[in-house]
C-alpha positions as CSV (number, residue, x, y, z in Angstrom):
1,M,2.2,-38.0,-68.4
2,T,-0.3,-40.3,-66.8
3,R,-3.5,-39.1,-65.2
4,K,-2.1,-40.1,-61.8
5,S,1.1,-38.1,-62.4
6,K,-0.8,-35.0,-63.4
7,M,-2.9,-35.2,-60.2
8,L,0.2,-35.5,-58.1
9,L,1.7,-32.5,-59.9
10,W,-1.4,-30.4,-59.2
11,I,-1.3,-31.4,-55.5
12,V,2.3,-30.3,-55.3
13,I,1.6,-27.0,-57.0
14,L,-1.4,-26.3,-54.7
15,L,0.7,-27.2,-51.6
16,V,3.5,-24.8,-52.7
17,A,1.0,-22.0,-53.4
18,F,-0.7,-22.5,-50.0
19,S,2.6,-22.5,-48.2
20,G,3.6,-19.3,-50.0
21,Y,0.3,-17.7,-49.0
22,I,0.9,-18.6,-45.3
23,L,4.4,-17.2,-45.4
24,V,3.3,-13.9,-47.1
25,N,0.4,-13.5,-44.7
26,H,2.7,-14.2,-41.7
27,F,5.3,-11.6,-42.7
28,A,2.6,-9.1,-43.6
29,K,1.2,-9.5,-40.1
30,E,4.6,-9.1,-38.6
31,D,5.1,-5.9,-40.6
32,E,1.7,-4.6,-39.5
33,N,2.5,-5.3,-35.8
34,D,5.9,-3.6,-36.1
35,A,4.2,-0.6,-37.6
36,K,2.1,-0.3,-34.5
37,N,5.1,-0.6,-32.2
38,I,7.6,1.9,-33.4
39,K,10.2,2.6,-30.8
40,V,10.2,6.3,-29.9
41,V,13.3,6.7,-27.8
42,N,16.3,4.6,-26.8
43,I,16.9,5.2,-23.1
44,S,18.1,3.0,-20.3
45,K,16.2,3.3,-17.1
46,D,19.5,3.6,-15.2
47,D,20.4,6.7,-17.1
48,I,17.4,8.7,-16.0
49,E,18.3,11.1,-13.1
50,K,15.2,13.4,-13.2
51,I,11.7,13.3,-14.6
52,G,9.3,16.2,-14.8
53,W,6.0,17.2,-16.2
54,N,4.1,20.4,-16.8
55,N,0.4,20.1,-17.5
56,K,-3.0,21.2,-16.4
57,V,-2.7,19.1,-13.2
58,A,0.8,20.2,-11.9
59,N,4.3,21.3,-12.7
60,I,6.6,18.8,-10.9
61,E,10.2,17.6,-11.0
62,L,11.4,14.5,-9.2
63,R,15.0,13.6,-9.0
64,N,16.8,10.3,-8.1
65,E,19.4,10.7,-5.4
66,N,21.3,7.4,-4.7
67,G,18.1,5.4,-5.4
68,T,15.7,7.6,-3.5
69,W,13.3,9.7,-5.4
70,K,12.8,13.3,-4.1
71,Y,10.5,16.2,-4.9
72,S,12.8,19.0,-6.1
73,E,10.8,21.7,-4.3
74,D,10.7,19.8,-1.0
75,E,13.2,17.1,-0.2
76,K,11.2,16.1,2.9
77,C,8.2,15.1,0.8
78,P,7.6,11.4,1.3
79,V,7.5,10.4,-2.4
80,D,6.1,6.9,-3.1
81,P,8.8,5.4,-5.4
82,S,6.3,3.2,-7.3
83,Y,5.1,6.4,-9.2
84,P,8.4,7.5,-10.7
85,Q,9.3,3.9,-11.4
86,K,6.1,3.5,-13.4
87,M,6.8,6.8,-15.2
88,I,10.3,5.7,-16.2
89,D,8.9,2.4,-17.5
90,K,6.5,4.4,-19.7
91,I,9.2,6.6,-21.1
92,C,11.7,3.8,-21.8
93,N,9.1,1.5,-23.4
94,L,7.3,4.2,-25.3
95,T,6.1,3.2,-28.8
96,A,4.1,4.9,-31.5
97,S,1.5,3.5,-33.7
98,R,2.4,5.9,-36.5
99,V,5.0,8.5,-37.3
100,L,4.1,11.6,-39.4
101,T,6.8,13.5,-41.2
102,E,6.6,17.3,-41.5
103,E,5.4,16.9,-45.1
104,E,2.6,14.5,-44.0
105,A,1.5,16.8,-41.1
106,K,-1.0,19.1,-42.8
107,E,-2.4,20.3,-39.5
108,D,-1.0,21.9,-36.4
109,Y,-2.1,19.0,-34.1
110,G,-2.0,21.2,-31.1
111,F,1.7,22.2,-31.2
112,K,1.2,25.9,-32.2
113,E,1.1,26.9,-28.6
114,R,3.1,24.4,-26.7
115,G,1.3,23.5,-23.4
116,S,1.9,20.2,-21.7
117,N,5.2,18.5,-21.7
118,I,7.1,15.6,-20.1
119,S,10.8,15.5,-19.7
120,A,13.6,13.0,-18.7
121,S,17.0,14.3,-17.7
122,L,19.8,11.8,-18.3
123,K,23.3,11.4,-16.9
124,G,25.6,13.7,-18.7
125,G,23.1,16.5,-18.8
126,K,21.0,15.5,-21.9
127,V,17.3,16.3,-21.6
128,I,14.6,14.6,-23.6
129,S,11.4,16.6,-23.8
130,F,8.1,15.2,-25.0
131,Y,5.7,17.9,-26.2
132,I,2.1,16.9,-26.0
133,G,-0.3,18.0,-28.7
134,D,-4.0,17.2,-29.3
135,I,-5.6,13.9,-28.7
136,N,-7.1,11.9,-31.5
137,S,-10.4,10.9,-29.7
138,V,-11.2,8.3,-32.4
139,I,-8.2,6.1,-31.5
140,N,-7.5,7.6,-28.1
141,E,-3.9,8.5,-29.0
142,Y,-1.9,11.7,-28.5
143,Y,0.2,13.5,-31.0
144,I,3.7,14.2,-29.5
145,K,7.0,15.7,-30.6
146,I,10.4,15.1,-29.1
147,N,12.9,17.9,-28.6
148,N,13.5,19.6,-32.0
149,D,12.5,16.6,-34.0
150,R,10.0,17.6,-36.7
151,K,8.4,14.2,-36.7
152,I,5.1,13.7,-35.0
153,Y,4.4,10.5,-33.1
154,M,1.1,9.0,-32.3
155,V,1.2,7.4,-28.8
156,S,-1.2,5.8,-26.4
157,S,-3.1,8.2,-24.1
158,D,-1.9,5.9,-21.3
159,F,1.6,7.5,-21.6
160,V,0.3,11.0,-21.1
161,N,-2.2,10.0,-18.3
162,T,0.6,8.4,-16.3
163,F,1.8,11.9,-15.5
164,N,-1.6,13.4,-14.6
165,Y,-0.7,13.7,-10.9
166,N,-0.1,16.5,-8.4
167,I,2.4,16.1,-5.6
168,N,-0.2,15.1,-3.0
169,D,-1.1,12.1,-5.2
170,L,2.5,10.9,-5.1
171,V,3.2,10.7,-1.4
172,I,3.4,7.7,0.8
173,K,0.2,7.9,2.9
174,E,0.3,7.4,6.6
175,T,-1.5,4.3,8.1
176,I,-3.8,4.3,11.0
177,P,-2.5,2.0,13.8
178,S,-4.3,-1.3,14.2
179,Y,-4.5,-3.2,17.5
180,T,-5.6,-6.8,18.3
181,Q,-7.4,-5.6,21.4
182,I,-9.2,-2.3,21.7
183,E,-9.5,-1.2,25.4
184,K,-10.9,2.3,25.2
185,M,-12.4,4.8,22.7
186,Q,-13.3,8.4,23.3
187,I,-15.5,10.3,20.9
188,S,-15.8,14.1,21.2
189,S,-18.1,16.4,19.3
190,G,-18.1,20.0,20.4
191,K,-19.0,19.9,24.1
192,E,-20.3,16.3,23.9
193,N,-17.9,13.6,25.0
194,M,-18.4,9.9,25.4
195,T,-15.9,7.3,26.7
196,L,-16.3,3.7,25.8
197,I,-14.5,0.9,27.8
198,Y,-14.1,-2.6,26.3
199,K,-13.3,-5.4,28.8
200,E,-12.5,-9.0,28.0
201,Q,-14.6,-10.4,30.9
202,A,-18.1,-9.4,31.7
203,D,-19.0,-7.9,35.1
204,D,-21.5,-9.5,37.5
205,K,-24.4,-8.0,35.5
206,G,-23.1,-9.5,32.2
207,Y,-21.8,-6.2,30.7
208,K,-18.4,-6.2,28.8
209,C,-18.8,-2.7,27.3
210,F,-19.4,0.5,29.1
211,A,-20.2,4.1,28.0
212,D,-19.2,6.6,30.6
213,G,-19.4,3.8,33.2
214,V,-22.8,2.6,32.2
215,G,-23.2,-1.0,30.8
216,I,-24.3,-1.0,27.2
217,D,-25.4,-3.5,24.6
218,T,-22.3,-5.6,23.6
219,Q,-23.3,-6.1,19.9
220,K,-24.0,-2.4,19.3
221,A,-20.8,-1.4,21.1
222,E,-18.8,-3.9,19.0
223,T,-20.4,-2.7,15.8
224,L,-19.4,0.9,16.7
225,K,-15.9,-0.2,17.5
226,S,-15.4,-2.2,14.3
227,N,-16.6,0.6,12.1
228,L,-14.5,3.3,13.7
229,T,-11.3,1.3,14.0
230,A,-11.5,-0.1,10.4
231,L,-11.1,3.4,9.0
232,S,-8.4,4.0,6.4
233,F,-7.3,7.2,4.6
234,D,-8.5,7.8,1.0
235,T,-7.1,10.7,-0.9
236,C,-4.3,12.9,0.5
237,V,-5.3,16.5,-0.2
238,K,-2.2,18.1,1.5
239,Y,0.9,16.4,2.6
240,N,2.3,19.3,4.6
241,A,-0.5,21.6,5.5
242,G,0.4,24.9,7.2
243,E,-1.5,26.5,10.0
244,G,-3.7,28.5,7.7
245,E,-4.5,25.5,5.6
246,L,-5.3,23.4,8.6
247,K,-7.8,26.1,9.6
248,S,-9.4,26.1,6.2
249,F,-9.9,22.3,6.4
250,G,-11.7,22.8,9.7
251,F,-9.1,21.5,12.1
252,S,-9.0,24.7,14.3
253,N,-12.3,23.5,15.7
254,P,-12.7,19.9,14.7
255,S,-16.2,18.5,14.1
256,Y,-15.2,15.3,15.8
257,K,-12.3,13.9,17.7
258,L,-11.7,10.1,18.1
259,T,-9.1,8.7,20.4
260,V,-8.5,4.9,20.4
261,K,-6.4,3.1,22.9
262,G,-5.3,-0.5,22.2
263,N,-3.0,-3.1,23.6
264,G,-0.1,-1.6,21.5
265,G,-0.6,2.1,22.0
266,S,-3.0,4.8,21.0
267,Y,-3.9,7.4,18.4
268,T,-6.2,10.3,17.9
269,L,-8.0,11.3,14.7
270,L,-9.3,14.8,14.0
271,F,-12.2,15.4,11.6
272,G,-12.7,18.7,9.9
273,N,-15.1,20.1,7.3
274,K,-17.3,18.0,4.9
275,V,-16.9,18.4,1.2
276,D,-18.6,16.5,-1.7
277,G,-19.6,13.5,0.3
278,K,-16.3,13.3,2.1
279,I,-14.8,14.7,5.3
280,Y,-11.3,15.9,6.0
281,V,-9.4,13.8,8.5
282,K,-5.9,13.7,9.9
283,L,-3.8,12.2,12.7
284,D,-3.6,14.6,15.6
285,S,0.2,15.1,15.4
286,S,0.4,15.1,11.6
287,K,0.3,17.8,9.0
288,M,-1.0,15.4,6.3
289,V,-4.6,15.9,5.5
290,Y,-6.8,13.2,3.9
291,T,-10.4,12.6,3.0
292,V,-12.7,9.7,4.0
293,K,-16.4,9.1,3.1
294,D,-18.5,11.2,5.4
295,D,-20.8,8.3,6.3
296,I,-18.2,7.7,9.1
297,T,-20.0,10.5,10.9
298,N,-23.0,8.2,11.4
299,Y,-20.9,6.3,13.9
300,L,-19.1,9.4,15.3
301,K,-22.6,10.7,16.3
302,A,-23.2,7.8,18.6
303,D,-24.5,8.6,22.0
304,H,-26.0,6.8,25.0
305,S,-29.4,6.6,23.5
306,S,-28.2,4.8,20.4
307,L,-26.2,2.2,22.4
């Protein structure tokens, strides 16, 4: 064999060896990825009729009736469908990074006293229950068991956190009406009342804005209007407050009352007690109670001297 032939042979051998290394490495990585995405359950989204969870936050069951999600304890509760849809996605696409057999599980992993659980009720009556154990804080994954299966699955904490809601978190929040033209605002605080009128055309003295009939600075009046009418609800703390609850929130004697009249209608907001940098607020005719940042009171305190 000539020197040239030997060189060609070595080149071929090296190419074959390199190709083999690439293939082995590729399949090794595929096996590694598969090991981190072990399918936990085989459920179709369309088969789920109910979902429920019992944890430190709440004990809730939602059921699907002809495409509408309802709260089992109160059918009138306005459930936002985006929440159960997200929960169903998490259940159906749940994967584990690792599965421990009973022989491998040398510890209790938090299952000795079963606490939190998540469930999915399927058509035909089958119920799949996910029992939540401890969290592995190093990799941020929970140990879970399913029904009577003795295996322990390690799943992302995102799965468990998806169900950390109470019923007030799940409701469709009301929206405060918005008008293209504000004509009138009335602010009340205890015995103090102030009515502001906004006109499109200035009077003969150049005033377009008036407080209790007295012309006021247009820029200050517009700033007050924009801040008070741009308000939106933050957290819903009670979707169906009773009379006693409304009283406890401070609505039996509101700290402030704001009425806004625009070119498309009017609305009234009541403000209750302050709590942790926020203030309770609700629409006058509603039983839904929300919070907003209490810096809104800086504008609700406005009087003639500040305008």
